[in-house]
N, C-alpha and C positions, 0 to 999 in steps of 0.2 A: 432204670436206677431203681434198687428192689434194697432190704430189712438187714439184711446180712453186710449183704456192702456197706451201707453207712456205722455199720458193727465195728466191722470190720476198720474201719478207716479211723474212727474212735478209739478201739483199742490197743492200734499203732499208735497215737496220737498220746497213752495215756500213757504209753507203757516203753515207747520211744524204739522199737524194733519187732519184728516181727514177727523172728520166733518168743517173743517173751504176751505178742497181744496177742500167739494161738494158743498156749498153758493160757492163757486165764481164759481164752473162746472156745476150751477143753475140745480144740484140733488140734488140724496140722497145717506147718509156717506155709505149705504152701495153694491151701484154701484162703488163704488170709492172703496172701498176695495176689494169686486169681483176683481177689472179689476187689481187691483196688486198683488189680489193671485195670479191670474191666468199670467199674466206675470212674476212672482216669480218660477212658477211651470215651463213653458214650461221654464227659460234661468240655475231654479234648485241654483240658488241663493235668500240668502237673502238680499232685495232691501234695505225693509226702516225697523230701530230702532222705534221698536213698542212703545217701553217705554217712547223715545223725540223724534219720529217724525220726525225724520231726516235721509236724507239716510244714506246706510251701505258703505262703500270703493264701492264696486261693484257698490250699488244704486249709487250712481257718476258716476263711468263708464258708465252706464249707459242711465245716463239721458246727459252727455256731448253728447253721438250722439244722444238724444232723438229733445235735441235741438235744434241739423242741422237738424235731420229729418223738421221736424214741420217748420223752416222755409224754409227751400227746397218746402215741399208741398203749405206754404200761397203764397209763391211767384209765383207758380203756374199758380194759377188763375189771379193774378196783370201785367205777363207776357204775359199771350193771348189775353187777353183788350187789351194789349199793342198796340198788333199786332192788330191785327180788327180794333179795333176806335183808336184814342186818348190815351196816356199817364194817367192809372189809378191808383187808391189805393191810402194804406199811407209809411207814411214812415216817421221813427223815428232817429231824429238824434241828439247828445248831441252836445253840442260844452261849452269853456270854457270860464270861465264869459268875460274874458277881448278880448277876439273877440268877442263875441258876442254881446257889446255892438256898434260895427259899421258891425258887417257884418249880423245878423242877420233885421230888417228891409231893408234894403234893399235885402234882403236875399228871404224873404217871397215876397214885390213888384213881382221881377221877378219872383216865381213859383206861384205869383196868372194870371200873366200875360199867360206868357207862358205854363204850365201849370193846369189847374184852374182845374180838375177832382185829381188830386194825394192831397188826407190831408198829412197834416206835421205836428209831434209833437214835439217839441221842449224840450232838457231839459240843461240846464246849471248847470254844476255841476267840477269836475275840474278832471286833468286826470285819478289821481289813483281812483276819484269814475266810471270814464265812462268807463273805458279800462274790470273791471267787468262785467259788462252793456253788455258790447259786446258780451264778452266770453258766458255769462247766458240768452243772445234771450232780453234782456230786449230790449233795441236798435240797428237798423239798420249799424249807420254809428254812424263816430264822428268829432267833429272836434278837437285837442289835440297840447297836449308840446310831444316835439319830442325828445329823439328817443324812442320808444317803447320799449321793447325788453323782449319780449311774441313769443312764437314761434307756437300760432298760431292767431297769427295780423299778417295785411300786412298792410307797410303806405304807403302815399306816398308823399310829401313834397307839400306842399303848398304855405309857401310866411315865410320871417326873416323879426327880424325887432331888434331893439336895445336895452341894458339897456340900463335907465335910473334914478336917483334916483329921485322922487318926494319930496322934503325939507317945509314942512311949513316955510309962512312965519314968519321971523322971526325966525329960526332956523340959525345958522351957514354954515350952505352949502347952504343955499338960497343967502350967497353972492356971488355964484361962476356962470361960467354959464358952464365952464368942471373943472371934480375932478379927479385928476390919484385916485388911488386905494392905495395908500400908503393913500394920504391924506383921501383919504374914511372914510378907519380901523380904523381913530384916530375917532373916532364917532359912535356913538349906531347908528344898522340900523333895520326897518324890513323883517327879510325874510319868508322863505318856511322853511318850516322843511322838512333836511336829508333827503334822498335816492327817495326826486323830484326830476325832471328829471330838472328844474326852480334850485332850489336849491343847484344840485350838479354839474350845468357846474359853475356857480357861484365860489361855492367853487375854482372849479377844474382852475377856471381862475388867483381866487386869492392867490396860492399855488405856480403857474409854477413863481408867481411875491415874492413870498416870503414874502405872506403879510397873517394875519391872521382879518378875519371883526369880529367886534364885537356885537352881539348881542339884541336888546331890549326887542325884542318878535320873535316867531315863527307861522306862518299865516299859513294854510296849502289850496291855494283860495285865485289866485291873482287879484279878484275883490275883497276884502274884504279886504286885505292888506293895495291898493288903497287908499282905502274911510276910512281906517285907517290913511294912512299921509293927506290924505283934510281935515281929522278932526283934525288936529295938535298932534296928538300924538303922531306922529315922524317921520323923515325920509326914503320913505322904496324903496326896488329895486325894479322895476315891466319895463316890455317889454312897449316902445311906443307906443303899440298899447292901450298900458291900461286910457291913457292922451290923446284921436285927441286933434286936433288944436283951432275946436269950443269950446269946456273947457278948461272956466278956475275956479278960485275959490283964495283961500287964501292960496294961494302954489307955488311951484317951480318946471322946469324940473331945472334937468341938468343932464348934459351929464358926460359920465362917458368910460375915457381912461383906454384900458387895457377888458375890458368884451368884447367876442364874444359875438354874436346874438344867440337871439332865432329864435329855428327853430319850424315852426307849420306847420303841415297837417293833413291829415285821415289819422283815423285807420277803419282797417273793418275790416271782421270775412276771415282767409285767405283758411276757407275750403269746402266755401261756395259763391256763385256767390251770389250777389246782382239783390235785385230784382227789375223789370223796372224802377216805382216809387222812390227808390234810386239810381239807374245810371240817373235816368236824371238828380237828385237832385247834386248830387256829380256834372253832370256837370257844372249844374246853381249856386253851390259854386263854380267852378273852373271860374268861366266868372266875376261875383260879384269883386272877387279877383284881376282877370286883370284889369276889371276896375276904381276898386279903384284908385285915386290920393293923391297926397300931400296935396293938401287940407282939404282932408276926411282924412287919417290915414299914418301914415309917415312908406309902406311896398314895402318891395322890391318883387316882386312876384314869382314863382321860375319858369323862361316857362322852364323846363323836361318838368314839370305836361301837361300831358294828355289828354283833355275831352274825358270818356267814352265813349263808343259806346253807342245806346239804340237798344232795339231791334225793 
């Protein structure tokens, strides 16, 4: 096996055709076909279903390992440059929308000041979208809603925050400063779909108190969910960080008794070591969160998380 064969296999897997894979690698289709064929011959397995351009079961196994190999190779140069000079290279970080609203601006400023040679690529998405992106090496790390139940993902707590209701002015819930889960259950509310960590935690809290929430609509994306409440579609259960104190509008924040706090943390591949730019970014993320104060965002930084040492 060599690196070109692995890259060709991953390109076909991503683009689902040999011609598209060749264009992405800036080569000709015959080269991609040759690399994949040689890899299949060496391994004694058919890795790609030619009729559909998708990986076989054996191909999925090889591709999973290949992504880790390429990620490690890509990190070698970044790590060596960081030893010789200042930290250089690229980092791809994913972040959930409600946290991105207040975290990304100070993070970009801090990274520009402390590590000006690090190129940052920020991807905003839901936790359910970010975890597969980590596993497929599309991003290096992500700030997600916890817990994450995947044997190939490692996580560290960053902070916790309260669940609140954003109620449009004129809605009956806007008459309260705080409500109980029993009172909340009398009204239809916007929620994420079942199966997301955020929704499952809310349902578990409601079940423990013997109530069942009425669903107005289910939206997978807390920032969109919050926006719908801002625009008067209906009340939504969201994390407090989705509505920082400087943000105002025709809606009201309403506390909810009986809901546990949301945990937000870092997720990254368990089986590969983060590159120097990624480790530096993780350290700065922790510093920015530690510097956050109640006037900017209502969070409780997790003091147990340790800064990640740089190379």
